[in-house]
N, C-alpha and C positions, 0 to 999 in steps of 0.2 A: 679695125674700124672703130670709130668713136661715134656714139649716137647722141642725139639732142632730144630732150622731151619737149612737148608743146609749150609747157610753162617756161622752160629755159629759152625757147625760141622767142617767146613773147617779151621776156625780160631783156634779152639781147637787143631786140628791135627798139624797146623803150629806151634803153641806155644809149644806144647809137643816136637816137633822136635828141635825148636830153644833152648829150655831149656834142651835138652839132656835127656828128660824123656821118659820112655817106654810107650807103648800104654796100659800098665797095670795100669797106673795112672787114677784114676776116677776124675770126676769133683764134688767138694764139693760146694754146695750152701747153704748158711745160711743167717739168718736175725739177725742183731744186732742193739741195740739202738744207735741213733745218726743221723747225717745229718740234713738238715734244715726241714725235714718233720717228724722227729721223729724216723724213722726206716731206716736202710740202708742194702743193699745187700752186701754179701761177697762171693767172687768166688775164689776158689783155686783148685790146684791139690793135690790129696791125694791117696797114693798107699793102704791105709788101709781102710777096712770097719768095722765100730764099730758095736757092738751088738745093739745099740740104733738107727742105721741109717735105714732109709727107702731107698731103692735102686730102681731107675727107670732107664730104658734103652730105648733110642729113637735114631734111626738112627745109632746104634753101639756105642753111647756114654753112659757110665754109670754115673748116677747122684746120689750123695749121699746127703741126707737131714736128719738133726737131727729132732726128733719129735716135738720139740718146734717150729722150723722154718717151719715145714710142714704146720702148721695152716695158716701161712701167704702166702705160696707159692703154694698151690694146684691150679692146672689149669694154672700155669704160663708157658710162652713160653720164652726160652732164644734165643735171636737173636743177630746178630752182624751188626753194621753199620759202613761203612767207607766213609760216604758221607760228604758233605760240612759242615754240622752241628755238626760234630765231629765224632771220631772214637772210637769204643769200644763196649763192650757187652751191650745189652739192655734187660730188663726184661719187658715183656708184661704180667702184672699181673692183672687178673680181680678182685682180692680182694682189690686192692689199691683204696681208695676213693680220694686220692690226691697224686700227685707226684711233686717233685720239677723241676725246669727248666733243670737241668742237668740229671735228670732221675736216679740219684743214690740213692735217698732216697724217701720214701713214708709214707703214713699213712693209716690206715684202719678205 
């Protein structure tokens, strides 16, 4: 399961509106190699659900995750911060053994 905080849900709705996308777009979350810790999160909007996707829904937000990325993301909470330390989506990932200072990459 992947969870979404209220703040992340609000920001997703705002971005969909600003980008002129319909509420039919889903949030695709994946993990790719790279970053200073070895793995990086990738977040995008996608109107298509692939056969290989796992689909989660929390607070009305549909989240798509490919099976390979799911191993790294189970139990993760998607949050949004607009505080003094930076603005952006944050992944609270219980599977990460180490994260970089910017929070965009991690290792297991």
